[in-house]
Structures are given as structure tokens and as C-alpha cells.
Steps between C-alpha positions, in 0.01 A plus 500: 500500500237751611378260766821563692383855563184387673701442817622857495147634451376292792789616713428861410145467631628341819758778527229761486324328789820445691585868498194590705702518822510717809722565796255326737542129577172313559555126503234425238623746231790558264705787643808705426671336796427144384520545124874548443625152578604312186616578143163394360347797683734730310402347168129545571555863592710565186228346285280795582741742333473328163170686461714801410647337190349646180234299323364511145414854404517725195781738596672810355166683458653815652778555247569586138427140401124502560196719477216421740127561460515766775799729481771495766488800732871442568602518135292815448633651824160526661572283804446656840649403836289221656341576832565154647657162426204369307629422153859596585803284576595688818410205718709292737311178546747284311800658670344447841416138419860438399642675805257314727657178376857627514476603865359160606644223286805467730272325749476200269713203587678337209800493273604820321464318168135423580415848630684749283335409165169633642674802647636556148150490356374759743799726445443467125142623539612789719750598231228460233264736680766760582620501139146585390492780753827670402400479132178683580600738778879527508585552866289290739521405869689175551379268774665177608260414782123473531391821662294516817290788624773611740765525225428873470837603361480240224134553422566870443844480344600692188567334168831318463704563188432294191865396507476364854191300418662373181789366707255314725320358195828366363590352841170316516537367146858391566377302799229348282755398238716342769229292669230426245525154338646442157240529225496127431439422868221749571131415515323593178390862520709572811790743523853385424845652450456594136170676569676710765791565261256618233341743746845620608600560138173686439554723803859582408415586138208720607691690765820521296320668211288709739815645653658558159212673326364689800849612605438355847783499755719190486445420866634166617467353150565699184310461175797316349524264796132417481510445125801273537322307773196467270715360220689261727182373661327445167807323366500268801149387403600466136803287596284262706406319179144449627321745272451571135278688254247253364278473196173414670329230300190287514430498871155452645332586173696813419606538139856472374418682179204615294496518121878523493523758777696357797356585840797401715491825696120515541475138616744567782246707697206259474677178596302296747805422711826695531653251743799360318491767228867611460395862457311510829709588803198514731134433409176597664323166471128455436302177530160415361228497769751625758633839389421680174503850350317691227772656287435314175139615487587865573812532283450755226208677662503852643854573385693507173857534392595854410589608150840595636563143618397350167725741307792412727513136386766428239448345160597141422838616368586649840463856382261771623191580296655830400786333312386148411393423142277227647265742673167492316341799666193537718214524253348198674580318824594196290770682301622662820581158644647352182874437502533642850656347812298177535427580863270773372254266328518275806404789729220660300175333398522440124433250224821307579431445871225250593249660733289200595442134429135400466417131458857440393488774234749785519337845485652840429343843532442667159589841642646639819290627787497880506226569758582688822426190706683279255831568331473880549772581244433233238805311628352264763779321683421128537840392631332304779191383308462127444283371213384206714135524606562372854754777564246769410225415743460762772785467752585151374841557341756258640816569302797601712647849534865602487618664821856499366580429135850432369455754219507775762833374634654514152373853446630610842843371407499664156383838631739504795796414279399770251470757779849399617639531146576127495240364259691288249363287218539200728274669756237566234518146367440360850208734568306708248579270209366195684167683523519592132584144402170383646306722258750469214607862504848612384765532769579830665859615455704742710475760221129516407375769268332793673121514481407786266183560707615443858284530806598795717649406836577863576872430450721316254582130533735294284344299217599180682331595828203628302454158340538314829230719650282434195551126539399520866189697410384248240595175679361591843192697397198460733714327764519800732840655427435798277401766756795405721725533194368844412555616859848357552616633162345840582325472166166667559560691174393183321143573605492839329464321166126502412540156346529364853125562538380461141403191302506344154470688175152540360482472120232374257693175479538453876134568585356291214468174700316666788121521531346825382495761775811372679681821409381861492182650633406548863502126577801414286867477583648848517802605294733794446760593245861495618804542275275469196337173608158434647540300820271351764458748785402318821468822708299760304551756777878474483697681231833377358677795663324457836701682765462210740722284281794740532784386725743731679849395599400486866150366437316401817355188335825306533395448862158442659345736756472393864135500621402812691375298794848360554654847499243613753562203730879523476637852490850364434402378156554730204316502168672413175602797282226660295212340690 
């Protein structure tokens, strides 16, 4: 099935060439005047924009889920305002490319049904880019045309309200839903209606909760209206009957189970092909000798799961570690994973997760990597690591990547319904409990017991919403959602917990398997004592009560700063609060 995608890759390259156009019309060159003639021209142009789709990457590093080898200046409140756009997201290349198309495609001759699907793709990408901008900056200038040097008023306009831009994002996505092909009629790896619906549901959940927890003005759409739209949109995808939560089995050499430990969840992320996988709404497709990536080789290096994340996982009986009789403590990393949510042992390198296959023999690591350039915290996350040798050659991984995964849709629906006060047992059984069934965890009920050791959101949430948020954290870890969740929930208080930047417990039993000198001494892994336990300390210069980890109610870090150069060039722009 992957061979189907080769046509799209070829078209993308042609699209890149085809977009090198000007307003001059020499007879021996491709020009702006001659280019816009047939629907195929629109397709080639749209191909270029697929570059902006996310590819395989270890995400969530800036959050309470992970600790990186070098500490985050954002999380320790040491970030300064950038001088220019280098390294920032205050750039308008994608928006201009979309608007360039949208002000010219009308010149193409053809039927609406042949033209509008490509218009829908371009409007989708404009919505995608603008959504990223309002998440980062709040208010941003909205442009619906490609600017020229004489568009002085537009070039130097002030920021438009977040609410106005949100309305434009929704309009673009609605158009995409209307004109993109049905999922079963789209080219493999190309946008379709359900992909656009997933993005629309994501946008509405994010902005609905942002408005609720940041007490933002209702504007044209209130928090409740957005949350209801998120739920309705997610339900539309669920009712399509095209998707399901799968137990990923023996595909392309991945392992269904190992020594009695099922790996249904782990296998899902190292499947060679996601085309036709019922859990995949839209894949980023990779093909051997054509397009590859290097995620499998790098997974688990330079970052590690935080102690806070590991403690947040439930036990096999569905209860928190603070109240479950199954919890065996943290004297060693093996006991810490025993009788816990099975996703935990499928995320962290351990004796029950194959690390590599050499000459047909399955190998496991006898102890976890704790070095700064390795697992950092002693909890190396190998969610995207394949044991197959071919997948671990430099930049030779060819397994596909989820752009949209059905699990996210289910969690959007569950959270939106809970926020609306409409989360029934039927809702849970259609969403969270389908995810739990995959890993054989007990079902969540509408009246869960309260966690005796809850994380601190800075405000109270119901036990039900608390558990839905926990489920989202565990299921979607390393897929790029956690920082957005912290921001939209206004939950920076979570990062005040020192366990968000500390690692595994160090005891005589836990260090016994490691080579002598791994711990202690100038060259050894550093530790500190916190709450009566000795823990790995990745940042020796940072204390548990570091002031940079404190979050105020109006903390500036919920929005990014605008580069100084932009403020200098455009006096009508204003800086975000606190920067």
C-alpha cells in the first residue's frame, strides 16, 4: 500500500518546482500568468504545503512529562524576548503561500468539483498555521491575501483579536470538510473530510477550554459553544464507522507479546504501514529508499520521562498508587512497573520490552539508561523505538507516523462532554474504556475515587474530569499534546512539583545492576533527597524549590513573546503581557 504514496511524493517535488513563478511572461518559462490553467496545477501547488505536516519526532519535551538533558529556559522562566524571527514561529511564509494560491486559483478553468478539493487543502493548511499562531501568541494579524510591497496599511497593521482569527480558522476548516473527499476515496496520505473534522474538533476543544480556564471573553463563540462543537465534531467521526482502537499485532516484525507481556500499544507506533490501520485517520507515509526518518534510533536518548509522569500512571486495578494494594513501591525500577497500567512498561525501556533483535534473537537491556545523553531520568521513553535492526540504522526508519490518531478523537469527545457536564457511562464506554480495553485495564466509571495524591492544577477539578485528563496524559504521551494541554487548562502550577524535573529513586537495590561508578562521585549520576527519597537529579544547579518553576495566575509563559525586530518594524504591534 505504501507504493501508492510514491505518486504524492513525486507530485510534491513537481509542486515545489511549479511554484517558482513570477509576474513576467517570457515564452520559454513557467510564469504566474501561464501557470493557473487547469486543476492539475492546483494539485501540484497544494502538494508543496504538505511539507508542513508533522513528521516523526519525540515530542512533549517541554512539559511535565519529560526531562531533557539540557534544562528548558521556558520552564525555569529564564527565556528572554528573541531579537528576530530566527527560532521563533512569528513567520508568515506558509500564510503567504496559501493566500498566493487563494487569490489566483479562480483563473483555472474547470468544474467546481475538480477545483474546490484543492482549494480545501490550501484553506486547511492556512487554518493549521493560524491555529499554531493563536496558540503561541494569542492575537495575531489576519491576512487573506498575499501582501505586496505597496500594501502598506496591511503590512503595518495591528494584531487582530484571537477570537476573530479563530472564526476564520473555523471557516477554513468548514470549507475543507465540505469539499475534501471522503476518507475512503482520498489518495493515501492526502487530506480528506475526517482529517479536517479531527482538526476542527481539536481547535474547538483547545479554544473552548482556553476561554473557560483563562476567563477569556466569549466573543462570537462562547466556551460552551466551542466545547459543544468539539463534542459534535468528534462524534461525527466516531459515527462514521471507519475507525476503531486496535491491538497492534505481528506487523513487519513487531512483537505481539513478550514473555506473557502483551505489546499491543507499543506495536502501534512502530508499524511499517498505517495505511488501512483502523486507528489511523491520516498517516505520514515513509517508503524505503524514497523517504525515511531517524526516530527509532534516537528514541530514548537525551530525554527521559519525569518521575511525576511515572507516578501518575494507575495500577492494574484502576486505582492510583496511593490507594492501590497492588502498588509494590519504587525500591527498584522493576517493582515500580509491576502491576501498573500496561502502557507504562510499553513506554519505558525494561526487561519486559524487547529493545533489539540480533540475528533473530530478542535482546533486552539489563538496566535502564541513566546518563545525561541517554535516559536522563532513568525512565527512557522508547515509545517509538523498533527492535528491528533495519529501523535503527541512521535515518533509515521507514515506519509510518500518525498525523491524526483515532484515540485523540475519543479523548476529545470524553473531555468535551465532561466539561459540559454530559459525560455519562455510555460516553466513557465509547471513549476512555475502549483505550483501557486495549491494555486490559478496568473501566472508568462516572464516579471514580479521588486520587489521594493528586497533581496540582492550581484549582479543583471533579474526580471524573481528573481521570479523563490522566487518561489523555498517559495515552498521548510524546505525541505533542501535553504543553498545549497545560496552557489551555491554565495549569502551569503542575510544573511547580519538583518531580516534574527529577528521576527514578536511587536505592542499593536499584543501582545494583549498574556498572560501578554509574552513580555518585564527580562523574556519576547526581542525586538529591526529596520527601525522604534519594532521586536522580538531572540539573545539579537547580533546586527543588527553584523560583523559576513558580507560576503566577497571570504568568507570561502562557503566551510567547513577539520578536523585538517585529515590534521595531511595525509600531502598531504590541508585546504580549509580561514580556
